[in-house]
C-alpha positions as CSV (number, residue, x, y, z in Angstrom):
1,X,-244.6,218.3,-72.9
2,X,-242.0,221.0,-72.2
3,X,-244.3,222.6,-69.5
4,X,-244.6,219.0,-67.8
5,X,-240.9,218.5,-67.9
6,X,-240.3,222.0,-66.3
7,X,-242.9,221.2,-63.8
8,X,-241.2,218.1,-62.9
9,X,-237.9,219.6,-62.5
10,X,-239.3,222.4,-60.3
11,X,-241.0,219.9,-58.1
12,X,-237.8,217.9,-57.5
13,X,-235.9,221.1,-56.8
14,X,-238.5,222.4,-54.2
15,X,-238.9,219.0,-52.6
16,X,-235.2,218.7,-52.0
17,X,-235.1,221.8,-49.7
18,X,-237.0,220.2,-46.7
19,X,-234.7,217.0,-47.0
20,X,-231.6,219.0,-47.2
21,X,-232.5,221.0,-44.1
22,X,-233.6,217.9,-42.1
23,X,-230.3,216.0,-43.0
24,X,-228.1,219.1,-42.2
25,X,-229.9,219.5,-38.8
26,X,-228.8,215.9,-37.9
27,X,-225.2,216.4,-39.2
28,X,-225.6,214.1,-42.2
29,X,-223.5,214.7,-45.3
30,X,-225.9,216.5,-47.6
31,X,-225.8,219.0,-50.4
32,X,-228.8,220.5,-52.2
33,X,-228.0,218.4,-55.3
34,X,-227.6,215.3,-53.4
35,X,-230.8,215.9,-51.8
36,X,-232.5,216.3,-55.2
37,X,-230.8,213.0,-56.5
38,X,-232.0,211.2,-53.4
39,X,-235.6,212.4,-53.9
40,X,-235.4,211.3,-57.5
41,X,-234.0,207.9,-56.6
42,X,-236.6,207.3,-54.0
43,X,-239.3,208.2,-56.4
44,X,-238.0,205.7,-59.1
45,X,-237.3,203.0,-56.6
46,X,-240.9,203.4,-55.1
47,X,-242.5,203.4,-58.5
48,X,-240.7,200.2,-59.6
49,X,-241.6,198.6,-56.4
50,X,-245.2,199.5,-56.7
51,X,-245.1,197.9,-60.3
52,X,-243.5,194.7,-59.2
53,X,-245.0,194.1,-55.6
54,X,-248.5,194.5,-54.7
55,X,-248.4,193.3,-51.2
56,X,-246.4,195.3,-48.6
57,X,-245.1,197.6,-51.2
58,X,-245.6,200.7,-49.0
59,X,-243.5,199.1,-46.2
60,X,-240.8,197.9,-48.6
61,X,-240.7,201.4,-50.2
62,X,-240.3,203.0,-46.7
63,X,-237.5,200.7,-45.7
64,X,-235.7,201.3,-49.0
65,X,-236.3,205.1,-48.4
66,X,-234.4,204.7,-45.1
67,X,-231.7,202.6,-46.6
68,X,-231.2,205.2,-49.4
69,X,-231.0,208.0,-46.8
70,X,-228.7,205.9,-44.7
71,X,-226.3,205.3,-47.5
72,X,-226.3,208.6,-49.4
73,X,-226.2,210.9,-46.3
74,X,-224.0,208.5,-44.2
75,X,-226.3,208.3,-41.3
76,X,-227.6,205.4,-39.1
77,X,-231.0,203.9,-39.4
78,X,-232.4,205.9,-36.5
79,X,-231.1,209.3,-37.7
80,X,-232.5,208.5,-41.3
81,X,-236.0,207.8,-39.7
82,X,-235.7,211.1,-37.7
83,X,-234.6,212.9,-41.0
84,X,-237.7,211.6,-42.7
85,X,-239.9,212.8,-39.6
86,X,-238.1,216.2,-39.8
87,X,-238.7,216.4,-43.4
88,X,-242.4,215.9,-42.8
89,X,-242.5,218.4,-40.0
90,X,-240.8,221.1,-42.1
91,X,-243.2,220.4,-45.0
92,X,-246.1,220.8,-42.6
93,X,-244.8,224.0,-41.0
94,X,-244.1,225.5,-44.5
95,X,-247.8,224.8,-45.6
96,X,-249.2,226.0,-42.3
97,X,-247.2,229.3,-42.8
98,X,-248.7,229.6,-46.4
99,X,-252.2,229.1,-45.1
100,X,-251.6,231.4,-42.3
101,X,-250.1,234.1,-44.6
102,X,-252.9,233.8,-47.3
103,X,-255.7,233.5,-44.7
104,X,-256.9,230.1,-45.9
105,X,-258.3,227.9,-43.2
106,X,-256.7,224.4,-42.8
107,X,-259.8,222.8,-41.6
C-alpha cells in the first residue's frame, strides 16, 4: 500500500513538469504545484465522467480538460488547446531522448 501511494505521488509530480513548461511558454499563470493540482483535478474529473457517462465520455473529458486549463491558468480556449498539444510534444521529445540515450529503438 505505501509503495503504491509513493508511486502515485511521484507520477503526479513528474507529469506536472511538461504541463508547467507548456503553460509557461504560453505566458499562462502557472506554478509547479498548480500544475500538479490541475493534473490531479483532470484525472479525478475524467474518472468520474467515465463512470457516469458512457457515450462521448472522451470528448466530454477533453472539453473539461480545456476548461480546467482555461480557468486555472487564466488562458483562452485556443491557448489551452495549444498548451495541451505542447505538453504532448514535450512528453514525446522526452521519451525520444530517453530512447536515444539508452539505445532502445522506437519502432
